[in-house]
mmCIF file of the C-alpha atoms, coordinates in Angstrom:
data_MODEL
# 
_entry.id   MODEL 
# 
loop_
_atom_site.group_PDB 
_atom_site.id 
_atom_site.type_symbol 
_atom_site.label_atom_id 
_atom_site.label_alt_id 
_atom_site.label_comp_id 
_atom_site.label_asym_id 
_atom_site.label_entity_id 
_atom_site.label_seq_id 
_atom_site.pdbx_PDB_ins_code 
_atom_site.Cartn_x 
_atom_site.Cartn_y 
_atom_site.Cartn_z 
_atom_site.occupancy 
_atom_site.B_iso_or_equiv 
_atom_site.pdbx_formal_charge 
_atom_site.auth_seq_id 
_atom_site.auth_comp_id 
_atom_site.auth_asym_id 
_atom_site.auth_atom_id 
_atom_site.pdbx_PDB_model_num 
ATOM 1   C CA . MET A 1 1   ? 0.000   0.000  0.000   1.00 0.00 ? 1   MET A CA 1 
ATOM 2   C CA . ASN A 1 2   ? 1.385   3.369  -0.878  1.00 0.00 ? 2   ASN A CA 1 
ATOM 3   C CA . LEU A 1 3   ? 1.002   6.705  0.879   1.00 0.00 ? 3   LEU A CA 1 
ATOM 4   C CA . LYS A 1 4   ? -1.382  8.125  -1.753  1.00 0.00 ? 4   LYS A CA 1 
ATOM 5   C CA . GLU A 1 5   ? -3.976  5.360  -1.092  1.00 0.00 ? 5   GLU A CA 1 
ATOM 6   C CA . ASP A 1 6   ? -3.751  5.910  2.690   1.00 0.00 ? 6   ASP A CA 1 
ATOM 7   C CA . SER A 1 7   ? -4.516  9.647  2.416   1.00 0.00 ? 7   SER A CA 1 
ATOM 8   C CA . ALA A 1 8   ? -7.586  9.037  0.214   1.00 0.00 ? 8   ALA A CA 1 
ATOM 9   C CA . CYS A 1 9   ? -9.297  6.946  2.898   1.00 0.00 ? 9   CYS A CA 1 
ATOM 10  C CA . PRO A 1 10  ? -10.213 9.828  5.289   1.00 0.00 ? 10  PRO A CA 1 
ATOM 11  C CA . GLN A 1 11  ? -11.517 11.890 2.355   1.00 0.00 ? 11  GLN A CA 1 
ATOM 12  C CA . LEU A 1 12  ? -13.687 8.955  1.227   1.00 0.00 ? 12  LEU A CA 1 
ATOM 13  C CA . ILE A 1 13  ? -15.092 8.488  4.749   1.00 0.00 ? 13  ILE A CA 1 
ATOM 14  C CA . SER A 1 14  ? -15.780 12.230 5.032   1.00 0.00 ? 14  SER A CA 1 
ATOM 15  C CA . SER A 1 15  ? -17.549 12.242 1.671   1.00 0.00 ? 15  SER A CA 1 
ATOM 16  C CA . ILE A 1 16  ? -19.689 9.219  2.639   1.00 0.00 ? 16  ILE A CA 1 
ATOM 17  C CA . TYR A 1 17  ? -20.559 10.857 5.982   1.00 0.00 ? 17  TYR A CA 1 
ATOM 18  C CA . LYS A 1 18  ? -21.585 14.141 4.312   1.00 0.00 ? 18  LYS A CA 1 
ATOM 19  C CA . ARG A 1 19  ? -23.727 12.349 1.738   1.00 0.00 ? 19  ARG A CA 1 
ATOM 20  C CA . SER A 1 20  ? -25.364 10.265 4.482   1.00 0.00 ? 20  SER A CA 1 
ATOM 21  C CA . CYS A 1 21  ? -26.236 13.433 6.392   1.00 0.00 ? 21  CYS A CA 1 
ATOM 22  C CA . LEU A 1 22  ? -27.628 14.976 3.217   1.00 0.00 ? 22  LEU A CA 1 
ATOM 23  C CA . TYR A 1 23  ? -29.822 11.934 2.558   1.00 0.00 ? 23  TYR A CA 1 
ATOM 24  C CA . LEU A 1 24  ? -31.009 11.935 6.181   1.00 0.00 ? 24  LEU A CA 1 
ATOM 25  C CA . VAL A 1 25  ? -32.086 15.589 5.988   1.00 0.00 ? 25  VAL A CA 1 
ATOM 26  C CA . LEU A 1 26  ? -33.790 14.971 2.637   1.00 0.00 ? 26  LEU A CA 1 
ATOM 27  C CA . THR A 1 27  ? -35.679 12.032 4.126   1.00 0.00 ? 27  THR A CA 1 
ATOM 28  C CA . ILE A 1 28  ? -36.831 14.125 7.099   1.00 0.00 ? 28  ILE A CA 1 
ATOM 29  C CA . MET A 1 29  ? -37.964 16.911 4.763   1.00 0.00 ? 29  MET A CA 1 
ATOM 30  C CA . ILE A 1 30  ? -39.912 14.477 2.569   1.00 0.00 ? 30  ILE A CA 1 
ATOM 31  C CA . LEU A 1 31  ? -41.578 12.857 5.582   1.00 0.00 ? 31  LEU A CA 1 
ATOM 32  C CA . ASN A 1 32  ? -42.641 16.271 6.904   1.00 0.00 ? 32  ASN A CA 1 
ATOM 33  C CA . PHE A 1 33  ? -43.939 17.450 3.522   1.00 0.00 ? 33  PHE A CA 1 
ATOM 34  C CA . LYS A 1 34  ? -47.732 17.731 3.622   1.00 0.00 ? 34  LYS A CA 1 
ATOM 35  C CA . GLY A 1 35  ? -48.363 17.950 -0.106  1.00 0.00 ? 35  GLY A CA 1 
ATOM 36  C CA . SER A 1 36  ? -49.885 21.125 -1.452  1.00 0.00 ? 36  SER A CA 1 
ATOM 37  C CA . HIS A 1 37  ? -49.390 24.122 0.776   1.00 0.00 ? 37  HIS A CA 1 
ATOM 38  C CA . SER A 1 38  ? -52.590 25.137 2.460   1.00 0.00 ? 38  SER A CA 1 
ATOM 39  C CA . LEU A 1 39  ? -53.317 27.691 5.103   1.00 0.00 ? 39  LEU A CA 1 
ATOM 40  C CA . ASP A 1 40  ? -54.434 26.947 8.616   1.00 0.00 ? 40  ASP A CA 1 
ATOM 41  C CA . CYS A 1 41  ? -57.596 28.931 9.355   1.00 0.00 ? 41  CYS A CA 1 
ATOM 42  C CA . PHE A 1 42  ? -60.042 29.237 12.209  1.00 0.00 ? 42  PHE A CA 1 
ATOM 43  C CA . LYS A 1 43  ? -63.457 27.797 11.260  1.00 0.00 ? 43  LYS A CA 1 
ATOM 44  C CA . CYS A 1 44  ? -66.492 28.590 13.369  1.00 0.00 ? 44  CYS A CA 1 
ATOM 45  C CA . VAL A 1 45  ? -69.901 30.269 13.408  1.00 0.00 ? 45  VAL A CA 1 
ATOM 46  C CA . SER A 1 46  ? -71.375 32.384 16.187  1.00 0.00 ? 46  SER A CA 1 
ATOM 47  C CA . VAL A 1 47  ? -74.847 33.948 16.092  1.00 0.00 ? 47  VAL A CA 1 
ATOM 48  C CA . GLY A 1 48  ? -75.856 36.200 18.950  1.00 0.00 ? 48  GLY A CA 1 
ATOM 49  C CA . GLY A 1 49  ? -72.750 35.205 20.936  1.00 0.00 ? 49  GLY A CA 1 
ATOM 50  C CA . ASP A 1 50  ? -73.675 31.495 21.107  1.00 0.00 ? 50  ASP A CA 1 
ATOM 51  C CA . ASN A 1 51  ? -70.072 30.372 20.364  1.00 0.00 ? 51  ASN A CA 1 
ATOM 52  C CA . GLN A 1 52  ? -67.825 32.478 22.592  1.00 0.00 ? 52  GLN A CA 1 
ATOM 53  C CA . PRO A 1 53  ? -64.430 31.207 21.256  1.00 0.00 ? 53  PRO A CA 1 
ATOM 54  C CA . CYS A 1 54  ? -65.499 32.501 17.813  1.00 0.00 ? 54  CYS A CA 1 
ATOM 55  C CA . GLU A 1 55  ? -66.543 35.970 19.026  1.00 0.00 ? 55  GLU A CA 1 
ATOM 56  C CA . ASP A 1 56  ? -64.669 39.252 18.878  1.00 0.00 ? 56  ASP A CA 1 
ATOM 57  C CA . PRO A 1 57  ? -62.488 40.301 20.536  1.00 0.00 ? 57  PRO A CA 1 
ATOM 58  C CA . PHE A 1 58  ? -60.834 37.051 19.483  1.00 0.00 ? 58  PHE A CA 1 
ATOM 59  C CA . HIS A 1 59  ? -58.555 35.284 21.957  1.00 0.00 ? 59  HIS A CA 1 
ATOM 60  C CA . ASN A 1 60  ? -56.399 32.311 21.041  1.00 0.00 ? 60  ASN A CA 1 
ATOM 61  C CA . ASN A 1 61  ? -56.651 30.749 24.519  1.00 0.00 ? 61  ASN A CA 1 
ATOM 62  C CA . TYR A 1 62  ? -59.246 28.043 23.885  1.00 0.00 ? 62  TYR A CA 1 
ATOM 63  C CA . THR A 1 63  ? -59.443 27.905 20.109  1.00 0.00 ? 63  THR A CA 1 
ATOM 64  C CA . LYS A 1 64  ? -57.371 24.821 19.188  1.00 0.00 ? 64  LYS A CA 1 
ATOM 65  C CA . ASP A 1 65  ? -60.535 22.879 18.351  1.00 0.00 ? 65  ASP A CA 1 
ATOM 66  C CA . ILE A 1 66  ? -61.676 25.529 15.841  1.00 0.00 ? 66  ILE A CA 1 
ATOM 67  C CA . LEU A 1 67  ? -58.331 25.748 14.000  1.00 0.00 ? 67  LEU A CA 1 
ATOM 68  C CA . GLU A 1 68  ? -58.495 23.692 10.817  1.00 0.00 ? 68  GLU A CA 1 
ATOM 69  C CA . ALA A 1 69  ? -55.016 22.680 9.708   1.00 0.00 ? 69  ALA A CA 1 
ATOM 70  C CA . PRO A 1 70  ? -54.804 22.512 6.780   1.00 0.00 ? 70  PRO A CA 1 
ATOM 71  C CA . CYS A 1 71  ? -57.940 24.280 5.623   1.00 0.00 ? 71  CYS A CA 1 
ATOM 72  C CA . TRP A 1 72  ? -59.558 23.164 2.356   1.00 0.00 ? 72  TRP A CA 1 
ATOM 73  C CA . ALA A 1 73  ? -62.128 25.039 0.266   1.00 0.00 ? 73  ALA A CA 1 
ATOM 74  C CA . GLY A 1 74  ? -64.281 24.619 -2.809  1.00 0.00 ? 74  GLY A CA 1 
ATOM 75  C CA . ARG A 1 75  ? -63.493 26.268 -6.122  1.00 0.00 ? 75  ARG A CA 1 
ATOM 76  C CA . LYS A 1 76  ? -65.838 27.802 -8.699  1.00 0.00 ? 76  LYS A CA 1 
ATOM 77  C CA . GLN A 1 77  ? -66.884 25.365 -11.423 1.00 0.00 ? 77  GLN A CA 1 
ATOM 78  C CA . ARG A 1 78  ? -64.753 22.530 -9.964  1.00 0.00 ? 78  ARG A CA 1 
ATOM 79  C CA . ASP A 1 79  ? -65.690 19.460 -7.941  1.00 0.00 ? 79  ASP A CA 1 
ATOM 80  C CA . GLY A 1 80  ? -63.905 18.634 -4.704  1.00 0.00 ? 80  GLY A CA 1 
ATOM 81  C CA . VAL A 1 81  ? -61.855 20.746 -2.330  1.00 0.00 ? 81  VAL A CA 1 
ATOM 82  C CA . PHE A 1 82  ? -58.476 22.364 -2.750  1.00 0.00 ? 82  PHE A CA 1 
ATOM 83  C CA . PRO A 1 83  ? -55.826 23.954 -0.478  1.00 0.00 ? 83  PRO A CA 1 
ATOM 84  C CA . ALA A 1 84  ? -57.125 27.296 0.777   1.00 0.00 ? 84  ALA A CA 1 
ATOM 85  C CA . THR A 1 85  ? -55.393 30.479 -0.339  1.00 0.00 ? 85  THR A CA 1 
ATOM 86  C CA . ALA A 1 86  ? -57.034 32.811 2.189   1.00 0.00 ? 86  ALA A CA 1 
ATOM 87  C CA . CYS A 1 87  ? -58.644 32.856 5.607   1.00 0.00 ? 87  CYS A CA 1 
ATOM 88  C CA . ILE A 1 88  ? -61.876 34.827 5.852   1.00 0.00 ? 88  ILE A CA 1 
ATOM 89  C CA . LYS A 1 89  ? -63.953 36.449 8.568   1.00 0.00 ? 89  LYS A CA 1 
ATOM 90  C CA . LEU A 1 90  ? -67.539 37.476 7.912   1.00 0.00 ? 90  LEU A CA 1 
ATOM 91  C CA . SER A 1 91  ? -69.128 39.626 10.608  1.00 0.00 ? 91  SER A CA 1 
ATOM 92  C CA . GLY A 1 92  ? -72.249 41.693 10.818  1.00 0.00 ? 92  GLY A CA 1 
ATOM 93  C CA . ILE A 1 93  ? -75.603 42.464 12.408  1.00 0.00 ? 93  ILE A CA 1 
ATOM 94  C CA . TYR A 1 94  ? -78.925 40.926 11.335  1.00 0.00 ? 94  TYR A CA 1 
ATOM 95  C CA . GLU A 1 95  ? -81.192 43.765 10.291  1.00 0.00 ? 95  GLU A CA 1 
ATOM 96  C CA . ASP A 1 96  ? -84.395 42.092 11.534  1.00 0.00 ? 96  ASP A CA 1 
ATOM 97  C CA . SER A 1 97  ? -83.227 41.398 15.112  1.00 0.00 ? 97  SER A CA 1 
ATOM 98  C CA . GLY A 1 98  ? -80.033 43.390 15.780  1.00 0.00 ? 98  GLY A CA 1 
ATOM 99  C CA . GLU A 1 99  ? -78.308 40.090 16.606  1.00 0.00 ? 99  GLU A CA 1 
ATOM 100 C CA . THR A 1 100 ? -74.589 39.781 15.778  1.00 0.00 ? 100 THR A CA 1 
ATOM 101 C CA . MET A 1 101 ? -73.075 37.057 13.603  1.00 0.00 ? 101 MET A CA 1 
ATOM 102 C CA . ILE A 1 102 ? -69.503 35.963 12.927  1.00 0.00 ? 102 ILE A CA 1 
ATOM 103 C CA . VAL A 1 103 ? -68.284 33.288 10.526  1.00 0.00 ? 103 VAL A CA 1 
ATOM 104 C CA . ARG A 1 104 ? -64.606 32.372 10.305  1.00 0.00 ? 104 ARG A CA 1 
ATOM 105 C CA . GLY A 1 105 ? -63.373 30.019 7.592   1.00 0.00 ? 105 GLY A CA 1 
ATOM 106 C CA . CYS A 1 106 ? -61.187 29.616 4.545   1.00 0.00 ? 106 CYS A CA 1 
ATOM 107 C CA . ALA A 1 107 ? -61.588 30.252 0.842   1.00 0.00 ? 107 ALA A CA 1 
ATOM 108 C CA . LEU A 1 108 ? -59.813 29.777 -2.429  1.00 0.00 ? 108 LEU A CA 1 
ATOM 109 C CA . ASP A 1 109 ? -59.027 32.247 -5.190  1.00 0.00 ? 109 ASP A CA 1 
ATOM 110 C CA . SER A 1 110 ? -60.657 30.681 -8.247  1.00 0.00 ? 110 SER A CA 1 
ATOM 111 C CA . GLY A 1 111 ? -58.418 32.477 -10.702 1.00 0.00 ? 111 GLY A CA 1 
ATOM 112 C CA . THR A 1 112 ? -60.873 34.778 -12.450 1.00 0.00 ? 112 THR A CA 1 
ATOM 113 C CA . LEU A 1 113 ? -59.541 37.936 -14.029 1.00 0.00 ? 113 LEU A CA 1 
ATOM 114 C CA . THR A 1 114 ? -61.522 40.539 -12.106 1.00 0.00 ? 114 THR A CA 1 
ATOM 115 C CA . ILE A 1 115 ? -61.087 41.454 -8.452  1.00 0.00 ? 115 ILE A CA 1 
ATOM 116 C CA . ASP A 1 116 ? -64.817 42.042 -7.905  1.00 0.00 ? 116 ASP A CA 1 
ATOM 117 C CA . THR A 1 117 ? -65.711 38.358 -8.429  1.00 0.00 ? 117 THR A CA 1 
ATOM 118 C CA . GLU A 1 118 ? -63.089 36.950 -6.068  1.00 0.00 ? 118 GLU A CA 1 
ATOM 119 C CA . ILE A 1 119 ? -64.052 36.999 -2.397  1.00 0.00 ? 119 ILE A CA 1 
ATOM 120 C CA . VAL A 1 120 ? -60.443 36.626 -1.208  1.00 0.00 ? 120 VAL A CA 1 
ATOM 121 C CA . ARG A 1 121 ? -58.761 39.422 -3.146  1.00 0.00 ? 121 ARG A CA 1 
ATOM 122 C CA . MET A 1 122 ? -60.112 42.323 -1.121  1.00 0.00 ? 122 MET A CA 1 
ATOM 123 C CA . SER A 1 123 ? -62.238 43.010 1.926   1.00 0.00 ? 123 SER A CA 1 
ATOM 124 C CA . HIS A 1 124 ? -65.833 44.161 1.442   1.00 0.00 ? 124 HIS A CA 1 
ATOM 125 C CA . CYS A 1 125 ? -68.411 45.904 3.620   1.00 0.00 ? 125 CYS A CA 1 
ATOM 126 C CA . GLY A 1 126 ? -72.100 46.383 3.002   1.00 0.00 ? 126 GLY A CA 1 
ATOM 127 C CA . GLY A 1 127 ? -75.349 44.432 3.015   1.00 0.00 ? 127 GLY A CA 1 
ATOM 128 C CA . PHE A 1 128 ? -75.759 40.736 2.182   1.00 0.00 ? 128 PHE A CA 1 
ATOM 129 C CA . TYR A 1 129 ? -78.009 37.773 2.859   1.00 0.00 ? 129 TYR A CA 1 
ATOM 130 C CA . PHE A 1 130 ? -76.864 35.022 5.231   1.00 0.00 ? 130 PHE A CA 1 
ATOM 131 C CA . ASP A 1 131 ? -79.205 32.115 6.021   1.00 0.00 ? 131 ASP A CA 1 
ATOM 132 C CA . ASN A 1 132 ? -81.990 33.982 4.187   1.00 0.00 ? 132 ASN A CA 1 
ATOM 133 C CA . ARG A 1 133 ? -81.669 36.981 6.521   1.00 0.00 ? 133 ARG A CA 1 
ATOM 134 C CA . TYR A 1 134 ? -80.338 40.427 5.612   1.00 0.00 ? 134 TYR A CA 1 
ATOM 135 C CA . VAL A 1 135 ? -77.067 41.358 7.332   1.00 0.00 ? 135 VAL A CA 1 
ATOM 136 C CA . SER A 1 136 ? -75.121 44.599 7.431   1.00 0.00 ? 136 SER A CA 1 
ATOM 137 C CA . GLY A 1 137 ? -71.433 43.848 7.893   1.00 0.00 ? 137 GLY A CA 1 
ATOM 138 C CA . CYS A 1 138 ? -68.013 43.113 6.456   1.00 0.00 ? 138 CYS A CA 1 
ATOM 139 C CA . LEU A 1 139 ? -66.037 40.306 4.879   1.00 0.00 ? 139 LEU A CA 1 
ATOM 140 C CA . GLN A 1 140 ? -62.307 40.378 5.571   1.00 0.00 ? 140 GLN A CA 1 
ATOM 141 C CA . SER A 1 141 ? -59.675 38.142 4.016   1.00 0.00 ? 141 SER A CA 1 
ATOM 142 C CA . CYS A 1 142 ? -56.004 37.503 4.732   1.00 0.00 ? 142 CYS A CA 1 
ATOM 143 C CA . SER A 1 143 ? -53.361 35.091 3.498   1.00 0.00 ? 143 SER A CA 1 
ATOM 144 C CA . GLU A 1 144 ? -51.227 33.956 6.458   1.00 0.00 ? 144 GLU A CA 1 
ATOM 145 C CA . ASP A 1 145 ? -51.803 30.945 8.724   1.00 0.00 ? 145 ASP A CA 1 
ATOM 146 C CA . ALA A 1 146 ? -54.572 31.525 11.283  1.00 0.00 ? 146 ALA A CA 1 
ATOM 147 C CA . CYS A 1 147 ? -54.813 35.211 10.371  1.00 0.00 ? 147 CYS A CA 1 
ATOM 148 C CA . ASN A 1 148 ? -58.614 35.288 10.678  1.00 0.00 ? 148 ASN A CA 1 
ATOM 149 C CA . GLY A 1 149 ? -58.298 35.225 14.428  1.00 0.00 ? 149 GLY A CA 1 
ATOM 150 C CA . THR A 1 150 ? -54.813 35.917 15.685  1.00 0.00 ? 150 THR A CA 1 
ATOM 151 C CA . SER A 1 151 ? -51.191 36.250 14.584  1.00 0.00 ? 151 SER A CA 1 
ATOM 152 C CA . SER A 1 152 ? -49.654 33.649 12.266  1.00 0.00 ? 152 SER A CA 1 
ATOM 153 C CA . LYS A 1 153 ? -47.988 30.479 13.493  1.00 0.00 ? 153 LYS A CA 1 
ATOM 154 C CA . TYR A 1 154 ? -44.227 29.958 13.488  1.00 0.00 ? 154 TYR A CA 1 
ATOM 155 C CA . SER A 1 155 ? -43.039 27.819 10.585  1.00 0.00 ? 155 SER A CA 1 
ATOM 156 C CA . TRP A 1 156 ? -40.030 25.475 10.591  1.00 0.00 ? 156 TRP A CA 1 
ATOM 157 C CA . SER A 1 157 ? -39.841 25.074 6.794   1.00 0.00 ? 157 SER A CA 1 
ATOM 158 C CA . TRP A 1 158 ? -37.180 27.783 6.408   1.00 0.00 ? 158 TRP A CA 1 
ATOM 159 C CA . ILE A 1 159 ? -34.935 25.907 8.874   1.00 0.00 ? 159 ILE A CA 1 
ATOM 160 C CA . TYR A 1 160 ? -35.189 22.720 6.789   1.00 0.00 ? 160 TYR A CA 1 
ATOM 161 C CA . ILE A 1 161 ? -34.237 24.660 3.670   1.00 0.00 ? 161 ILE A CA 1 
ATOM 162 C CA . LEU A 1 162 ? -31.279 26.303 5.425   1.00 0.00 ? 162 LEU A CA 1 
ATOM 163 C CA . ILE A 1 163 ? -29.957 22.960 6.732   1.00 0.00 ? 163 ILE A CA 1 
ATOM 164 C CA . PHE A 1 164 ? -30.373 21.419 3.284   1.00 0.00 ? 164 PHE A CA 1 
ATOM 165 C CA . LEU A 1 165 ? -28.399 24.241 1.643   1.00 0.00 ? 165 LEU A CA 1 
ATOM 166 C CA . ILE A 1 166 ? -25.586 24.027 4.214   1.00 0.00 ? 166 ILE A CA 1 
ATOM 167 C CA . LEU A 1 167 ? -25.290 20.270 3.719   1.00 0.00 ? 167 LEU A CA 1 
ATOM 168 C CA . MET A 1 168 ? -25.288 20.677 -0.065  1.00 0.00 ? 168 MET A CA 1 
ATOM 169 C CA . ILE A 1 169 ? -22.388 23.125 0.175   1.00 0.00 ? 169 ILE A CA 1 
ATOM 170 C CA . GLN A 1 170 ? -20.506 20.861 2.598   1.00 0.00 ? 170 GLN A CA 1 
ATOM 171 C CA . ALA A 1 171 ? -21.031 17.740 0.437   1.00 0.00 ? 171 ALA A CA 1 
ATOM 172 C CA . GLN A 1 172 ? -19.238 19.322 -2.520  1.00 0.00 ? 172 GLN A CA 1 
# 
């Protein structure tokens, strides 16, 4: 055995170790991948204050059971449900009784060309019918996790990407 073969051994072991770490991180990332990205949104209905966790002012203390993660929504002229692109909050007052109503949920931008036909592209206020009753109120939309109730959740995906990039650089 010559000296050149002996010095190649540690480099080979280091290369195998780096590639093993890279494959391990890739495996963890794939196992944690949920498929299509979808938002987490609060989903609830409260009429006349009958569902206190859904009411305003909204508190995230006892709302884990109303957080839908991930949230799925229907799309215009398509069957099935798809990953939500926005969380929505509909709130108002029934004109016939003065009773309040709040609906929190998720929605999907259906891809039409005009902003006025897409519920998630801008917030609206005015009159509308809900459960065959006239309501004066507002529809608000947002596009971060759980934004229809409280601040967004912390995401670990950027850490996975950073680790992957560091290992890619080290493996070369």
